N, C-alpha and C positions, 0 to 999 in steps of 0.2 A: 503493498499501498506505499503510496506520496504522499507525506502529512505534507500539510499545509498549517503556518503559524498565522495567525491574524492575533491582532492587539488593537481593542477598541478602547475609545474614551468614554465612561459611562456617565451616567447624569441621574441625582434624585436619588443616593444613597444617604443617610444620615448616621449609620453606623455598621459595626462590624458583622450584625446579623443579617444585612441587607446583603454585603459581600458573600456569604456564606450558601442565601437564597439563589441568588444569580448562579453561583457554583453547582447548588444541587439541581437549579431545573438545568442550565447547560448540558450538564451528565446525561442528562434523559436523551437527550437528540441523539439518533443513529448516526454515527459516523464520527462520533467528539470522542478525540483519544485521551486529551488531557484539557483540565481547567481551571484557570485560577483567578480569582479577584481580589482585588489590591486595594482596601478602603481608602489608605492615605493615599494611594496617586489616583483613586479612579479610574484604573483602567483592568479593564480582563482581558486576560491573555488565551486564547482557545488552540488548541492544537484539532487537525479534524481531515478526513479524508475528502477532499472536493468532486469526488467521482459521488458519495453519496450524499452529500449534504453541502448545499450554497449558506454563501455568507445572509442572502434575504433572511434563511431561516434561521439562523441565530439571533440575528439583530429582533427579527420577530419576537422570537422567546423570551430574548428580553425585555421586550415592549410589553407583552403581555402577562409579566410578574408584576410589571409597574413600575420599569424605569426605563431608562434611555437613554440613546446611543447620539452623541454628540457628532453633530454633521454641519458641514458648513455648504456654500455655494461660490458658484466664483461663475463669470461672466467670459467667456472666450472668443471676440473677433476673427473670424472663419474667411480666408480667402479661398478662391479657386472654383467654388461652385456653381453649377451651370442648370442643376434641374432637382425636382424633388428625390432622385434616386441618389442625390448626391447626400444630398442630408439623410435616407435611410440609412446610407454605407456607414456616415460619420457616428451617427447613434448608435449603430451595431457594434460598430469599435470600439464604444465608450462604454455601451452597456453591458459586453459581453466579455470583452475582452480583456479591461482594466481593472483590476481587481480593487474593491474600496469604493468605486461608483455606487451610489445608490440610483441616482437616476440622470440620465441624459437627455435633454431637449435639444434639437437644432431646429431655428425657423431661417426658413429660404429667403424669407423676404427683407428681414432685417440681418441676418447671415452673421449668427451669433447663436452659441453654444450655451444654454445655462444646465451648468453641472451642479450638483447635491452630493458631495461626496465624504467621507471620513476622514476628518486630520489625522495625522500620520500614518493612514495605512496608503493613503495615496498625491501626490504632490503636485501642484499645475505644471511642474518639467515634464511628470511622466503623460498627462494630458497631451500637453502639445506634442510630445513625441509619437502619441497613438495616432495622432491627426495628423502628424506630417507623413508617417508610415503610412494610411490609409490613403495618400496622396494630395491632403489638401494647406494649407498653409493657415498657422495665425498669428494675427499681427502683435506685435512684440514692442514698449516703448523701450528708447534707448531711458539710460540711468537716469533721473532727475525730470525727467519728462512726463507729461499727460498722456494715457493711455487715448483719451479722446482724439485729440488732436493728432496722435499718430494713427490711429484709425482712421480720421477724417482725409488724413495723408495719404494711406495707404488706397482708399478708393478712389480718390484723385487721382493718384497713378494710376491706379486700375480704369479708372472711363478716359484717360491718356493713351494709352497702349493701347485699347481697344479702338477709340477714334482714330491713331495713328493707322492702326491695322486697317480698318474699315479704308482708310482713303488712298489704301497704296491698294487695297482688295480693287474700289472704284480703277481708278489709273490705270489698271492691266486687264480688270474686264470687260473695260466698257468698249477699247476698241478690238479686244476679241469678240466681244457680242456681236456687234458692226459688222466684221468683216466675216463670221460665222452666216449672219442673217442676207448679206450682199452674198454670200457665194450661193448661199440654198436660193435664192430666189434668180440665180443668173446674172445678175448685174454686172457683175464682174468682168464675165465675158469664161475664155478657155483657159485661159493662163492661172485663174486662178483652183482650177482642180488639181494643179498639179501636186505633189509626192511635197515639194518643198514646202507649200503654205500650209501645210499639218504642221510644218515641224515649227514654222513661224508660230501657229497657236501653239505647239508644244512649251515654246518657251515664253509667250505672253501666259502660257494659264500655272508653269514652274511657280513663281512667286507666293501666288494667291494660294495656291497649293501647299504648299510645303514652308511657307514663312506667316502667312494671313492664319492661315487653319492648323498651324501648326499649336495652336492651343488644344482643339480637339484631337489630335491625334496625343500630346499627352495625357490628356485626362481620362481619352478611351483607355489607355494603359493600364493606367493606374487602378481603373475601374475593373478593367478585367484580370489584373493581378490579385487585386483583393475581393475575385469570386461574385463580380456584379457587372451589371449593366447601366450604363447611365447615359444622358442625349448626346455624350461625345462620341460612343461607339455608334448611334445611329449617322451622325453624320461623317465622321472619318469613313465610315462602309459606304454611306450610297457616296459620298463626292471622290471616294479614292476607287469604286467600281466603274463609273460614270471615268476618269484621269487614266487609272492605269486600261482599263478597255481598249482607250484613244492612244495610248502611248503602242499596243499592240499592233490596233490596226495602221496607224504610221510606219510601221517597221515593216509591215507585211508589204504595203501599197511600195514602201521605197524600193523592197526586193523586187516590186514586181508582181507581185501574189494578194488575189482577194478574198482569199479563203478564210480571214478573221472578219473579212465586212467590208463595205466602201466608205462609211461614214463616221467621223468621228464628233466625241461630246467634250471637248475642253471648254468650250465654254458652258457649256451643262452644270461643268464642276464648280469651275470658278465662282460663276451667276450664283449660285445656289451657296455657294462659300459667302459671297461676299454681300449677299440679302441676309444671310440668316447672323451675319456680322453685323449689319443694321440691325435688325431685331434686337439684338440682346443690348446695342448700345442704348438705342431707343427704351427699352424694359430696364435697365440700369438705372437712366435717364427719371424716365418714370418714377422707379421705386425710392428715389431721393425724395422726391419730393411729399410721397408716404410718409416720411417722415421729418418732415418739414416741423411738425408740429412743437418735437421734442428738440428737435435746436434749438427752435423760436424760445422756447425755456432755458434752457442752457444758455442762451445769447442773454439772459434777463438777469444774471449773474454778475452782480457788483467787482468790479476788480481792485477798487482799493476803498479805504474809510477814513473819515476823518473822528481821531480819539483823541482826547481831553489826558493827557502824560503832564505830570511835574506844572499843572496850572497851565499849562500851552493847547494848541490843539494843533495836531500831526495830522499827517497821510501816512496810512501804512496800505500795506499788501493785505488783503481780505484776509489771506492763508495767515497773517498773523493776529488777527484780530482774538480778543480775549472773553468766555463768558466774566461780566461783570466790572466790564468796561465800559466808559460813559462815549458814547457816540453823538456828535453831530452832525445836524442834514438840515442845509438849507433850503430856501425856496428853489423847487424846481431841480432837484438831486434826488438819485435813489437812493433809499433806505438799502444800507446795504444789507443788515441781520436781520432775527427776528429779535423784540425788545417790548420794555414797558416806557412808556413816555414819563420823563421827572423834571421837565420844564418843557413850556410854550405849548403853542396850540396852532394847529394849520387844518387844512382839509387833505388826505390825501387819494391816490387813485390806486387801488387796490382790484382793477377792473382786469391786469393781465393772471393773476392769481384767482381769484373769486368771480370773476365772467359778470361781478356788477360792477355797471355804467358808471351810477354816480359816486362820487369822492366822499369819501367817510373824513367825518369831524373825528381830531386827535386832542386828548386832552391831557394832561398829567395822570395816572393810572391806568390808560388805554394802553391798547398790545399793539403795535407795531409790527407789520411782516414784512421778510427782504425780501429786494427785488421789487416792492411798490415805490409810486413815484409822488414825493413832499410837492404837494400845490401851492400851498401860499406862504403859513408860518416859518418860523424857523423852529426845528426840534433839537431836543435833548434826550438820548434814551437810552436807559443800561439796557448792555445787550444780553439776553436771554441762552438764546441759542444759538450757535457758531456751526460752521462746516455740514458734517454732514446729518448734523442734528435742526437744521433749519426746514420752515415749512418747506419752502420750494425744493429746497435738495430732496425732501421727502416724497414728494407731486414726483421726480423727474424721474427717482427708485421705482413708485409705484408703477406709473407710466410704461417705462422700462420695461416691468417684469412683466406687464399686462401683455404688453406686445408681444414680447418674447413667448408666452405659454402660448400651446395649443388649446383651437376652440374642440369640444366633441365633435361637430360636425367637419372635423379635417380628419378624421379617422378614417371617414374610405375613400377620399382621395390618396390619405397615405398610404392605405392598404392596394389598391387599384395602382398607385405608384410603382409599390413595389414587385410586380409583376408584368408591368405597360412594355417595358423593352424588351426583356425576351419575347412573349408573346408577340409585338410587333415584328423582331428578326424571325420568328417561323413564321409567320403570314407571308414575310417578305420574301424568304427562301419558296414556301408552295403558289406562291405567285406566281415567278419565275417559272417553276417546273410546270405548273398547270400549261401558265403560256406557251411553255417550250415545247414541253411534248405531249400535253393533250389537248390543248387548242390547235396547237401546230403554226405558232404563227412565228416564230422563227428566233434562233438567238440572242439577236439585237433586241430587237422587241421586246421580246420578255426580260433582258436584262435592264431595260430601262424603265420597265413597270416597277423591278425590284426595286433601281434607283429612285422613283417616286415615292414608296411605299413607305423605306426608311426615312426618306426627308418628309415628309408631308406628316409624321407622326411627331405629335408633341406635348411630353410629357411637362414641360415647363408650368403651363398653364392650371394645372392640376395644382402643383406644388404653390403657384402663387394665390391662386381664387381666396383662398382663406385668409390666411396672413398678412395679406396688401391691406384687406378690406378693415381687420383688425387692427393695424394699423394705424388708418386713416381716422377710423372709429375711434379709439382711445384716444389719439392727438385732437381731435373734434369734443371730446369729452371735456379734454384736459383744459381747453382752449373759455370751456364753457364753468369750468369750476367743478367739473363732473369728473369723477374720478374711480376706475375699474379696479378692483384690485387683481382682476384675469380676464384669461378671454370666454372664460368660462361662466363668469357674471355674467358678461355684456350679452352672450347668448342663450343664457338661462333669463332675462327680465324681459325677451322679448314673447315668453312664455305665459305672463302673468295675467290673473286673472282677478286678482282681490292685493289691495293697498291695508294691511293697517297701520293706524297713525297715532303716535302716542300723543295726546292733546298738548301736555306742558311743555312748553319751548319746543314744538314741531306744529301746531295748530296754533298757539298761542305765544304771545313773546317770552313767556317762563319768566315772567316779573312782572308784578303788582303794582294797578295803579290805579287812583284816581280819575274815574268816568263822569260820577254825577257830585252833584254839589245842591240839593235842594233846599229851599228855604221853607219854612214856617211862616204863615201869613201872618203867624200873632207876630212875628219880630221885625218889626217893620224898622228898628235902629240899627241890622245888619245888612250887608251886603253880602255876595256871593266872598268875596277878596278877605274883608274881616272874618268871618267864620273859618275860612281856610288856614286865615293868621295864627288865631284864635285856637284851633285844632292843630296845627304844626307845633305851636311853640308848647304846645303841653303834652306833646309827642314828641320834643328834641330830645337827643340821647338816646332816644329808642330802637332796639336791636332788632324790635318785632317788622314782621316782612309789611305787616296794613300802618305800621307806626310808619315805619321807614317811607311808605308810600307818599302820605300825605305828607310828609317834610319834603320829599324831592318835590311834590306838585306846587307846593307852594314857592321854593327855591325857582323852581320854573318859570314862578310867575315873577319873580322878582320882590315877593314879599317881606320886608324886617321882619325877624323873628324874636320873641321877646324871651327873657328867663325866666322862668314859672318860679312864684316865690313859695309855692308850697306844692307837693308833689305826693300823688297817694296811688300805690297800683292795684286795683282790687281783683284777686285773682278771679278769672272762668268771667268775669264782669266787665271790667277796662279800665280807665284812669279817673282822678278827678286832681285839678290844679287851678291854682290863684296866678290869673296874669292879667296885668294891667290893670287892677281894682275889678275884676271877673271872677267868678267861681262858672270853673268849664268842669263839664261832662261827660266823657269820651267812652262809648261803649254799647253794652247790647239793650235789650230790652229789659233786660235781669237789672240794672241797674239803672235803669230808670224807673222801675217799679220800688226797687229797694230805699230810692233817694225821694219816692214818692213825686213823681214830676209830669206832669200833664203831657200827655202826648201832643196836644194841639193839632188833631185830626192828619198827623202822618203816615198813620198807620196804611191805608191805600197804597201809597207812595215806598213805602216801604217793602209791601207784597210785590210792587209790579216791578219794583229793582231785584227781588229774590228771584222774581220768576225770570228775568234774564239772568240768571247766572252770575248775580254780582253778591257782595259781601257789605250786606248794609252797616253801617256805623248809625246810633243815634247820638245827638249832641245838645246836649241841654245849658244854658248861659243863665245864670243867676236867678236856676231854678224854675225855667220855662222850658221846653225843647225848642230849640231854635232852628231846629233842621237837620238833615240827615246825607253823611258822607258814602259812597259808594265806590267801592274798590274792587277789581275785579283784575283779574289775567288776560288782555284784554287781546284780543283776536289778533293774528298779527292780517295788514289788508292787504295782502297775495292771496289769501287761504281759498278765501272763496271762488276765486278766478284759477287756482291750481286743482284741486275739488273737479268743477265745472273740466277742466281739461282731461283729469283722468277718466271721468266719465266719458268722456268725447272718446276716451284709447278703448273704452268698452271694458273699464275696470272697475268692480265693486271697490267703495272703499267703505271701512270700517273704525272706528276711532275705539280707544282703550283708554281709560280713566279711573282714576282712583276716587274722582266727585259722585257726588249721589245720582239715581238716576235720572231727578228731574233738572236737576245743571246740566247734568250731561247733555241731555236733548237739546236744551236752550240750546246750547252749542252746538248740534249738531245741526238744530233747524236750520240757525243762521250761515253755517257755512254750507250746508247742503250732502250732509252726510249719509249713508246708507241705514248704517245699522250703528248701533252703539253698545259696550258693552261697559258697564258703569262698577264703579266701586269695586276694583280690580288691584287687589294689593299690588308694591312694584315685584314682589320675587316671583306672582301669579302670571303676568306676561309669557312668561313664557310656554307656559300650561295654559295660555287664552290662544297664543300662536299655531301650536301643537293641535287643539281641539277643532280650530277652521280646517287645518291641514285636514284632519279624519273627518271633515263635515264633506268634501271631496267639491271645493269650491275651486278646486284647480289649484296653481301655482302660487304660494302668498308671499307677499314682500313685507318686512315689517322696518316703517320710518322711527327713527329715537334719535336720541343722544350721540349715543356711539358710545358712550362711558356706564351711566346707567342700566341701559335696556340690553349690555351683552347680549344675555340666555338669549333674550325674545329674538336679539337680530341672529344669534348664530343657529337656532330653531327654526326661523324662515328660509323659505327656498331663495328669496333674497334680500339678504339686510341692507338697510340701505341706513349709514350715518348721516345728520345734518346737524352744521354747525357753523361757526364762521373761524375763517383763518386759522391762526396755530391754537384754538380750542379744540380744533376736529382731533378725535385718533383714528388716524389712517387707517392700523390693521385692525379696528373692532370690524368691520364690514364689508359684505362683500362690494359694496360701491359707496363712496364719499362724498357727501356734496360740502362743497366752502362754501358757502352760503347759507342764512339761517333763511332762506326761501323758498316755502314747501313748493313754488312754481318748479324747481330744478327737478323735483318726481317725477314726474309728467314727462320734462326736456328728457331726462334720461333712458327711461320706459321707449319716449321717441326715437332718441339714439338707436338705441336697440333694434327696436324692430325697423329702420333704416338700413343698418349695418348688415341684419341679418337678410333684409332683402337684395341686396348689393353682394352679398357671398352667395345665395341661394342662382342669382343670377350667372354668376363667374360660372361657379360650379357645374350650372346647366349649359353653359356655352363651352366650356372647357370638355365637358362629356359629351357634348353631341357635336361638337366640331372633329373628335378624333371617331366617334361612332360614324358619322356620315362619311367622312373624309378620308380614313381609310379604304373603306370599299370602293371607294371613285376611283382612288389610286391604284387600287390592285382590280380594275378593271369593270366592276359591276354592271357600269350602265353602256360598257361597251354593243350590247344585242339591240341597245332601242335607238335606234335611226336617226327616230325625231329629235334627238340629243346633241348639243351640238359637240363636232370631234374634238375639241378642246379642255371636252368631258371625260368623251368616252378614252380617249387614250391622252393623260394626262402627263403635260411637261414635267418632267421636274423640275422646273426652273418656277412653274407656277407652284408645285406642291411648296417648294421652298419658299415662295413670298408667302404663302399661305399660312405657313409653319411659323417666319418669321414675326405674321403682326397678326399672331393669334396670340401669344402672350402679352403684347403690347396693349390690345382692345382688353384682356383682363385688368392690367393695371389703372388703365384709363379710365375703366369702369368704378373701381374702388379710389379712383381722385372725385370722382361724382360726390360721393361722399362728404367735401369737405365745403358742397355749396348749398347742403341740406337743413333748411329752417328747420330747428329745434325748438 
């Protein structure tokens, strides 16, 4: 038995008993020869037989007994991929041939591999070496250089190389094509039929075949060496067959023999390569546009910051800024990092982060977000998050991870791609044999049909159909303050049937405020402001949310507050105080009854306010009921519009709240909500979502603040966290909304529907293209005389043109998402 030694970093151990528990359970696995778990180093060393036991089974056993294995993720920019088969080759190489890799996912559109691995078992160098052995490259940054810059430089160099080769292809293919056509139509006379003209064609075709197309030869060799087949194999075979057959014919004609045939196809081979090179060049440029949103986000990052050091303002590189430093931002300047305002007032444009077009006012105590624009006043703030911890850095990371993930709908295309090229090779050979031996068309026509089949087949469109749409969709979302955690969430959101809304902070502002001040008819000596000023003076210093809301309302009205001369808080009733010579009582009806205060006919007003889901507080001045102050957690101005938009999308809207049924129904009526689940305790929200799912309403989304509602968000089919700026917990949900605006919910769902619509169009086109045109290239239309000859006997040049632009059309269709209104 060839045993293997594996060392795994363990998480979750709290004592020596934990290590013995893991050891005991690992020894139960068939194939484990020896195991040792060290509590001090938190590592498990396992000796096992790899032919009997896989690493995944060892990790699963550790997880099953309640512990974990520490893993890490790395993202590698890949070069040299030409189609979906290349993706499959790299994934197979990493997942099956490199020990220590948990999962590797390669994205053809982003040209990146995301690898989850076990530190200590496998290194980055091991992964890079494996990818290079498979025939592909990995972008590496020079020491001290930025990887993103290195990757962009590599992509730019690749585009420049492909552009140069394309124009070289045009320089040789165009005169070759013109010469060939003029000769075939008899325009040039007898001299053009001389054998030496074929040699001129050979010379013109050679640079295209062996320089412009060299990438395809290299790619085909590496693919075959790895036991796979990709687009390079099809192109290399198709063009080589046409070229080398023409070489043989040229030699025979020079020797005076027409045994091999009379016609050469040098122009076919050259034009095929040049057209495909053009298609790939356009595809690469179009793919670059799909990542425009993420590049725009990266471009928002500030390069420098102005900080206060030793009492002086100095400009420093953003990398040198530390948490806790005081940062100064002048009008018109970019806020470099996240922080808390300590001095100054201004309006800040946060549209680039939240999608909110209106500037947000800032004052001491308010949060500011890095990369936003200070519009008016001078601000001084304390840096709270720098580097990778800033909201912008988290947004970029989240978008990159979403773009790099695979949507479930892509699985079918991946499965087809695995078998696509081998099936096409078999069909091409069968086509040639049938036309040569069964139909009796002769060797040359059969050979040309083989070339047409090889060239027209396009696995690229299949590989690009989903990821390019995901890239544009997630980028579009980020521009509007909508962040999808992964592409699965983006896909699942389009199938939602019901949306559950947490009331507080989602439908409502989440902060009580004064909504009404009702005056008693008997209190003629008081106006609204006087009553509010007395109430706020009495509540001055209060920590109760209702009292704070009254003080805040008075401050917003610029009312001067007095110091209470006497103050008493009566538990369960309210407060009494003596202010400016007046005895003031503020509280519930019990307080009024206890102090024998006549209610002055305000009972009807109180009942009306309570029916409107407001908290009514009685206020008496000098022994008379002077008025009622109503406080409520006000509904956000956009909530009603948002619910109406959800209804337009065919969604059922349900509200969860801890309020009593009457209050909850009053809010639901005002907003237009379909169903209310009232008196729900915070810990029971998850159970309510589960109950809804069990009722068979379909896929359910839960919208909450992302922190207090975490269990309910996790239970929902799609968890949507709604918040503002840096308050949002981006890891808490499938979808994160940077704005506290409920309208972002239907926008996210509409974006999901638009993205899935484009993906389905792309997949339909990619499949139908191959399903229809491969049989056409095989000669399926030949028996039908009414069909144009160009389709009955498909010229390989037309086949190459169709193949080159099939993938371009898919990417271009994905780019339409950028203009979709959500």
